[in-house]
Every structure is written in C-alpha cells, then in structure tokens.
C-alpha positions as CSV (number, residue, x, y, z in Angstrom):
1,X,173.4,118.8,73.1
2,X,172.5,120.5,70.5
3,X,169.9,123.2,70.9
4,X,168.0,121.8,68.1
5,X,167.6,118.3,70.3
6,X,167.2,120.1,73.7
7,X,164.1,122.1,72.0
8,X,162.7,119.4,70.4
9,X,162.6,117.6,73.8
10,X,161.0,120.6,75.3
11,X,158.4,121.0,72.8
12,X,157.6,116.9,73.3
13,X,157.6,117.2,76.9
14,X,155.1,120.6,76.3
15,X,153.2,118.5,74.1
16,X,153.0,115.8,76.7
17,X,151.7,117.7,79.7
18,X,149.1,119.2,77.2
19,X,147.6,115.9,76.3
20,X,147.5,115.1,80.2
21,X,145.9,118.2,81.1
22,X,143.6,117.5,78.0
23,X,142.7,114.1,79.1
24,X,142.6,115.5,82.9
25,X,140.0,118.2,81.7
26,X,137.9,116.1,79.5
27,X,137.3,113.1,82.8
28,X,136.5,116.5,85.1
29,X,134.1,117.7,82.8
30,X,132.3,114.3,82.3
31,X,129.1,114.3,84.3
32,X,127.6,111.8,86.4
33,X,124.5,110.1,86.8
34,X,123.0,112.8,88.3
35,X,124.4,115.7,85.4
36,X,127.2,116.9,87.4
37,X,130.5,117.2,86.6
38,X,134.1,117.5,88.8
39,X,134.2,121.3,89.5
40,X,130.2,121.1,90.5
41,X,130.9,118.1,93.0
42,X,133.6,120.0,94.3
43,X,132.0,122.9,95.3
44,X,130.5,124.0,98.7
45,X,126.7,124.2,99.1
46,X,127.0,124.3,102.7
47,X,129.8,126.1,104.7
48,X,129.9,127.0,108.7
49,X,133.1,127.9,109.5
50,X,135.7,125.5,109.4
51,X,133.2,123.0,108.8
52,X,131.5,122.5,105.0
53,X,130.0,120.3,102.5
54,X,130.3,119.9,98.8
55,X,127.9,119.1,96.0
56,X,129.2,115.7,95.8
57,X,129.0,114.7,99.3
58,X,125.6,116.3,99.5
59,X,124.3,114.7,96.0
60,X,125.9,111.0,97.1
61,X,123.8,111.0,100.3
62,X,121.0,112.4,98.6
63,X,121.0,110.2,96.0
64,X,119.3,107.2,99.0
65,X,116.8,109.9,99.6
66,X,116.0,110.2,95.7
67,X,115.8,106.4,94.9
68,X,113.0,105.9,98.0
69,X,111.5,109.1,97.7
70,X,110.6,109.1,93.9
71,X,108.0,106.3,94.7
72,X,105.9,108.8,96.4
73,X,106.6,112.3,95.6
74,X,106.5,113.9,92.3
75,X,106.2,117.5,93.4
76,X,108.8,120.2,93.3
77,X,108.1,121.7,96.4
78,X,108.8,118.5,98.4
79,X,111.8,117.6,96.8
80,X,113.1,121.0,97.7
81,X,112.1,120.6,101.3
82,X,113.4,117.5,101.5
83,X,116.7,118.2,99.9
84,X,117.1,121.6,102.4
85,X,116.3,119.2,105.3
86,X,119.0,116.9,104.1
87,X,121.4,119.6,103.3
88,X,120.8,120.9,107.2
89,X,121.5,117.5,108.9
90,X,124.5,116.9,106.7
91,X,126.4,119.8,107.4
92,X,125.0,119.5,111.3
93,X,127.3,116.1,111.6
94,X,130.0,118.3,110.3
95,X,129.5,120.5,112.8
96,X,129.0,117.7,115.5
97,X,132.4,116.5,114.7
98,X,134.1,119.8,115.0
99,X,132.4,120.0,118.5
100,X,133.0,116.9,119.8
101,X,136.6,117.1,118.4
102,X,136.9,121.0,120.2
103,X,135.8,119.1,123.5
104,X,138.4,116.1,123.4
105,X,135.8,113.9,123.3
106,X,137.6,110.7,121.5
107,X,136.3,107.5,120.6
108,X,136.0,104.4,122.3
109,X,138.2,101.6,121.2
110,X,134.8,99.8,119.8
111,X,133.8,102.6,118.6
112,X,137.2,102.9,116.7
113,X,137.1,99.8,115.3
114,X,133.3,99.9,113.9
115,X,134.7,103.4,112.0
116,X,137.5,101.4,111.0
117,X,135.2,98.7,109.8
118,X,132.3,100.9,108.2
119,X,134.0,101.6,104.8
120,X,134.4,97.6,103.9
121,X,131.0,97.3,105.4
122,X,129.6,99.9,103.5
123,X,130.9,98.3,100.1
124,X,129.8,94.6,101.0
125,X,126.2,95.9,101.7
126,X,126.0,97.4,98.3
127,X,127.8,94.7,96.7
128,X,125.0,92.4,98.2
129,X,122.4,94.3,97.2
130,X,123.3,94.5,93.4
131,X,124.0,91.3,93.4
132,X,120.3,90.6,94.8
133,X,119.1,92.8,93.2
134,X,120.8,91.4,89.4
135,X,119.4,87.9,90.8
136,X,115.8,89.5,91.3
137,X,116.1,91.0,87.6
138,X,117.7,88.4,85.2
139,X,115.7,85.6,87.2
140,X,118.9,83.3,87.8
141,X,117.8,80.0,89.4
142,X,117.6,79.4,93.3
143,X,121.1,78.7,94.0
144,X,123.0,79.9,90.9
145,X,125.5,83.0,91.7
146,X,125.6,86.0,90.0
147,X,129.2,86.2,88.5
148,X,131.6,88.6,90.2
149,X,132.1,89.8,87.1
150,X,128.8,91.4,86.4
151,X,128.8,92.6,90.2
152,X,131.6,94.4,89.5
153,X,131.0,96.2,86.5
154,X,127.3,97.1,88.4
155,X,129.6,98.4,91.2
156,X,131.8,100.6,88.8
157,X,128.9,101.9,86.9
158,X,126.6,102.6,90.3
159,X,130.0,104.5,91.3
160,X,130.5,106.3,88.1
161,X,127.0,107.7,88.2
162,X,127.5,108.9,91.8
163,X,130.5,110.5,90.2
164,X,132.9,109.1,93.1
165,X,136.0,105.9,93.7
166,X,135.4,102.6,95.7
167,X,137.7,104.5,97.9
168,X,136.4,107.9,98.0
169,X,133.3,105.7,98.6
170,X,134.5,103.6,101.6
171,X,136.1,107.4,103.2
172,X,132.8,109.1,102.9
173,X,131.2,105.9,104.8
174,X,134.0,105.9,107.7
175,X,133.2,109.6,108.0
176,X,129.7,109.0,108.4
177,X,130.1,106.6,110.8
178,X,132.6,108.9,113.0
179,X,130.6,111.8,112.7
180,X,127.3,109.9,114.4
181,X,129.3,108.8,117.2
182,X,130.6,112.0,117.5
183,X,127.1,113.1,118.0
184,X,126.6,110.2,120.6
185,X,129.5,111.6,122.5
186,X,127.7,114.9,122.5
187,X,124.5,113.5,123.5
188,X,127.0,112.0,126.8
189,X,128.8,114.9,127.3
190,X,125.6,117.1,127.6
191,X,123.7,114.4,130.0
192,X,126.6,115.0,132.4
193,X,127.2,119.0,131.8
194,X,124.4,121.5,132.6
195,X,125.1,123.6,128.8
196,X,122.0,125.4,128.6
197,X,119.9,127.7,131.6
198,X,116.5,126.6,132.0
199,X,115.1,130.2,130.1
200,X,116.8,129.2,127.3
201,X,115.1,125.2,127.6
202,X,111.9,126.7,127.6
203,X,112.2,129.2,124.9
204,X,114.4,126.1,123.0
205,X,111.4,123.5,123.9
206,X,108.4,125.8,122.3
207,X,110.4,126.4,119.3
208,X,111.4,122.5,119.4
209,X,107.1,121.0,119.5
210,X,106.2,124.2,117.5
211,X,108.7,123.6,114.4
212,X,109.6,119.9,114.4
213,X,106.8,117.8,116.8
214,X,103.4,119.8,115.6
215,X,104.1,119.7,111.6
216,X,104.8,116.0,112.2
217,X,101.5,114.8,113.6
218,X,99.0,112.9,112.0
219,X,96.1,111.0,112.6
220,X,97.5,107.7,115.0
221,X,101.0,109.3,116.1
222,X,99.2,110.1,119.6
223,X,97.9,106.7,119.9
224,X,101.4,105.1,119.0
225,X,103.1,106.9,121.4
226,X,100.7,106.0,124.4
227,X,101.4,102.7,123.3
228,X,104.4,103.0,123.4
229,X,105.2,105.1,126.4
230,X,103.1,102.8,128.1
231,X,105.1,99.6,127.3
232,X,108.5,101.5,128.2
233,X,109.4,101.8,124.8
234,X,109.3,105.7,124.7
235,X,110.1,107.9,128.0
236,X,107.6,110.4,127.0
237,X,104.1,110.7,125.4
238,X,103.7,113.1,121.8
239,X,104.4,116.5,123.0
240,X,101.6,118.1,121.2
241,X,97.9,117.2,122.2
242,X,95.6,118.7,119.6
243,X,93.0,121.2,120.4
244,X,89.7,118.7,119.8
245,X,91.0,115.9,122.0
246,X,89.4,114.9,125.2
247,X,90.5,113.3,128.1
248,X,89.0,110.0,129.9
249,X,89.7,107.7,132.8
250,X,88.9,104.0,132.2
251,X,88.2,101.1,133.9
252,X,89.1,98.0,131.4
253,X,87.5,94.6,131.2
254,X,87.8,91.5,128.7
255,X,84.7,89.6,129.9
256,X,81.1,91.0,129.9
257,X,79.9,89.1,133.2
258,X,82.2,91.0,134.9
259,X,81.4,94.3,132.9
260,X,77.7,93.8,133.9
261,X,78.9,93.3,137.7
262,X,81.2,96.4,137.9
263,X,77.9,98.6,136.4
264,X,75.8,96.9,138.8
265,X,78.0,97.8,141.7
266,X,79.0,101.7,140.1
267,X,74.9,102.4,139.7
268,X,74.1,101.2,142.7
269,X,76.6,104.5,144.1
270,X,80.1,102.9,144.3
271,X,83.1,105.1,143.7
272,X,84.5,104.8,140.0
273,X,88.0,105.9,140.9
274,X,87.9,103.4,143.9
275,X,86.7,100.7,141.1
276,X,89.6,101.7,138.8
277,X,92.2,100.7,141.2
278,X,90.9,97.4,142.3
279,X,92.1,94.3,140.8
280,X,89.6,93.7,138.3
281,X,90.3,96.7,135.8
282,X,92.9,95.3,133.9
283,X,94.2,98.5,133.4
284,X,97.3,98.4,135.2
285,X,98.4,101.7,133.9
286,X,96.0,104.2,134.9
287,X,96.4,102.7,138.1
288,X,100.0,104.5,138.6
289,X,98.6,108.1,137.1
290,X,97.4,110.8,139.2
291,X,94.2,111.3,140.1
292,X,93.2,113.8,137.9
293,X,95.0,112.8,134.9
294,X,93.4,111.1,131.8
295,X,94.0,109.4,128.6
296,X,94.1,111.8,125.9
297,X,92.2,110.4,123.2
298,X,91.2,111.7,119.5
299,X,88.0,111.3,117.0
300,X,90.9,109.3,114.5
301,X,93.5,109.1,117.3
302,X,92.6,106.3,120.5
303,X,95.0,103.9,121.4
304,X,91.6,102.0,123.3
305,X,90.1,101.2,119.4
306,X,93.1,101.5,117.3
307,X,91.8,104.7,115.9
308,X,88.8,103.3,114.8
309,X,86.6,106.6,116.4
310,X,84.7,104.2,118.5
311,X,85.5,105.9,122.2
312,X,85.8,109.2,121.5
313,X,82.2,110.0,119.9
314,X,80.8,108.9,123.6
315,X,83.5,110.8,125.3
316,X,82.8,113.8,123.7
317,X,79.3,113.9,124.4
318,X,80.1,113.6,128.0
319,X,80.2,116.4,130.8
320,X,83.5,116.9,132.5
321,X,83.7,115.0,135.9
322,X,80.1,113.9,135.7
323,X,78.7,110.0,134.9
324,X,80.5,107.1,133.4
325,X,79.7,105.0,130.2
326,X,80.7,102.0,128.7
327,X,81.7,101.2,125.7
328,X,82.2,98.0,123.5
329,X,85.4,97.6,121.3
330,X,85.0,94.8,119.2
331,X,88.0,93.5,116.8
332,X,87.7,90.8,114.4
333,X,89.9,88.3,113.0
334,X,90.0,86.3,110.1
335,X,92.3,82.6,110.4
336,X,93.4,80.6,107.5
337,X,90.3,78.4,107.7
338,X,88.0,81.5,106.8
339,X,86.3,81.7,110.6
340,X,85.9,84.6,111.8
341,X,86.6,85.6,115.6
342,X,85.6,88.5,117.7
343,X,87.4,89.7,120.8
344,X,85.5,92.8,122.8
345,X,86.8,94.8,125.0
346,X,84.9,96.9,127.5
347,X,85.9,99.9,128.7
348,X,83.8,102.0,131.5
349,X,84.9,105.6,131.1
350,X,84.7,108.9,132.6
351,X,85.5,112.2,131.1
352,X,88.0,114.1,133.2
353,X,89.7,117.4,132.1
354,X,93.0,118.1,130.6
355,X,95.2,120.8,129.5
356,X,95.4,120.5,125.1
357,X,98.4,121.7,122.9
358,X,102.1,121.8,124.0
359,X,102.4,119.4,126.6
360,X,104.2,121.5,129.5
361,X,108.0,120.9,129.6
362,X,108.0,119.5,133.2
363,X,106.3,117.1,132.5
364,X,108.9,115.0,130.7
365,X,112.1,116.9,131.3
366,X,114.2,114.5,132.7
367,X,113.3,111.8,129.2
368,X,113.7,115.0,126.7
369,X,116.3,117.3,128.8
370,X,119.5,116.8,126.8
371,X,117.8,116.4,123.2
372,X,116.7,119.8,123.7
373,X,119.5,120.7,125.1
374,X,120.8,119.7,121.7
375,X,118.2,121.1,119.5
376,X,119.5,124.8,121.1
377,X,123.0,124.1,120.5
378,X,121.9,123.0,116.8
379,X,120.2,126.1,116.0
380,X,122.7,127.9,117.4
381,X,125.4,126.3,115.1
382,X,122.6,126.5,112.3
383,X,122.5,130.2,112.2
384,X,126.3,130.2,111.4
385,X,126.0,128.0,107.9
386,X,125.7,130.0,104.7
387,X,124.5,127.9,102.1
388,X,126.3,128.8,98.7
389,X,125.8,127.7,94.9
390,X,122.1,127.2,95.6
391,X,122.0,126.8,92.3
392,X,123.2,123.0,92.0
393,X,120.5,122.0,94.8
394,X,117.8,123.2,92.6
395,X,119.4,122.1,89.5
396,X,119.6,118.2,91.2
397,X,116.0,118.5,91.8
398,X,115.5,119.4,87.9
399,X,117.1,116.1,86.5
400,X,115.1,114.1,89.8
401,X,112.2,115.5,88.6
402,X,112.9,114.9,84.9
403,X,114.2,111.0,85.7
404,X,110.6,110.5,87.2
405,X,108.9,112.2,84.7
406,X,107.4,114.7,87.2
C-alpha cells in the first residue's frame, strides 16, 4: 500500500475518532433536569472506605423527596437539612450492604427473587404513574387508554431529566431492594448476637432519644404512641415524656348512671384502686399496669380526649395521691342527614407520681435493644464517612429553590 494511501486512511481514522469523542463529550456535558452533567453526576458526594455514593445516585433518590416536599418547604435551611439526612441514609445503606456481606449474610431465595424483580417492578410502577398522570392531565375519557407511544415519550424524558438510562434505573432499584434486605438480615443477626456492651447501649440510647426522638416530638405524638401501644401495634410508648406532662390512673365508664353509682361508692369511702380493677372499669389496659404507674398526659397530648385539652387541666390541678375527680369527655358526630349525635365517655381520675424526660432504657429494653445496637453501630460507621464535593449538593438545593420560585 502506498504511503499516501496509508496516510489518508490514518487521517480518516483519527478524524472519525475525534468526531466520536466530540459527540461523547457533547453528550457528557449535557445537563439533566437538575442542571448536572455526566462528569458531575459521577463525582462522589459520600465516601466510607469501600462504600461510596455518587451525585447521580443521590440526585435520583432525592428527586422523589424534592417532588413531595416542594409543596411544603421553601426555605434553604430545611432543604439543606433534608438533603443531609437523605445523604446519610443513602450512604448508610451502602454500609449495610458492606457489613452484611462481610458477615456472610446471604439473601434467602425469596429475598433474591424480590431483588431480581425489583428493577422491572420499579419501571412498571413508574409507567403506571405516568399513564395515570397523563390520563388525569389531558382528560382521557373513562375507558380510553393513554397511547403507549405517549407514555414511552414521557418515560424517556423522565430518565433524561434524571441523567440515567432505563437499564441504570432498573439496576439501582434492584440494588436498593438488595440493600434493604441486607439491613433486614443485619437486624436479625443483631437480635441473635450480642454485639454491643451494656454501657455502650445506655449511652447510645440516651443519644438516640436526644438526637432522634425528642426533635421529632409534636403535640399528639405521645397520645398516638399510647394508642398504638395499647392496641398492640407498637412494642413501646414514646421514649420521651415532656416535662409538663402529668400522670393519672383512670376508671373509664360509658354510662352516666354507672358513673354516678361509682362516684357514690367512692364518696362512701370505697378504695379507688379496688374499683379500678373491677369489671365496671371499661379500661382493661390500666388493670395490667403496676399500681404505681399512670398514663402520661399533656395539655394538647392526651389519648383520652383526642388531645382536646379536657382531662389535662383537671389533672394538673390535683394533688398527687390525694382525691379523685370526674371528667366528661364529649365527642360529636354528624350523619349524612345532618343529625348530630353526642357520645359521652366518663373518666374518674386520680393523679399519681411519674417521671418525665427520657424513659429509662430498661422499661422497653426487650423491644428496642436491637434498634439501639444498630443505631450505635451506624453512628460508628457514619463517623468514618467523608462528604466531598458538597458544592454539588448546594447547587442541587439552589436549583430546586429556583424551580419552586422560593
């Protein structure tokens, strides 16, 4: 082959390579729906030894939160807090995978089957959501289906906005399910094996309640936990009792005549605790409690009156261990015809002593020990995490605030 021909071919090859590189570079520099290009999406935003989280992975996870919370929060501080908590949660799942694999915890056949199906399931769910949204937005008549081509166009646009392919989306959905099962298996392992010493548990418990439980308290929280606890759907009450709460033991009655009879007995000198344990008391749960234990109630946080502040003001004025008082809690309901019905629940209460603040660890140790062990270990694991490229998180928040007009 002549030198000139070889040179021409070489130039052609180089030109083709340059064109391909240019095309790839242009594609890589294209921004997704949040303003990030390929290079930015592949930068690490959380690193813990061999576990790491890329900006793209975080962005795709956080987009769901961004869609939901954009209707409720508009300030930068709240978005930053939400981003930081999500960042910690996502790198924690990476660490759970690492730790479960290090312990040799394998998935069950059923768990593996769920992981294998997670990718397609996520796509199916997304397609269904898009189809439903399109049907609602464009007024398709009942029974008319949204064209598949229209759904596909929206699906493609969705992936483009998130800077990923369908295959990548499926792979991450499978990994997310795998990580959840790794966590589940870690919980089971920790339940069977004592991994943390008692003193460390106590310290971790105090920190857990202080850092996680207390900041999330709002009026009605304790009442919700009390109701769930009595129903058996929660293994423990709220782990924190606000300082202004008081404690009462109660005789519950739904009939006024019966209430008057019980009041007459008490006025005649019969023992409050004796009557409390009788069948006449409709509150069966309090009969299972220790005689010295009472219900914790607050001014706007009392399960007895749906947090309406009826029982608390009376209890707050009582002297601990002395006397009793009656309370009539009235609930109203209106039927379809506008008829209003009143329902009366009568409580005869006695105020007792009780401890506010952080609930002692031993009270619910059997129910919370595994959670506290994992919290302790998570704190150790998260302490090793570094958060490089934090400017990308700031950029994401700024773009979200701009999108919602904040």
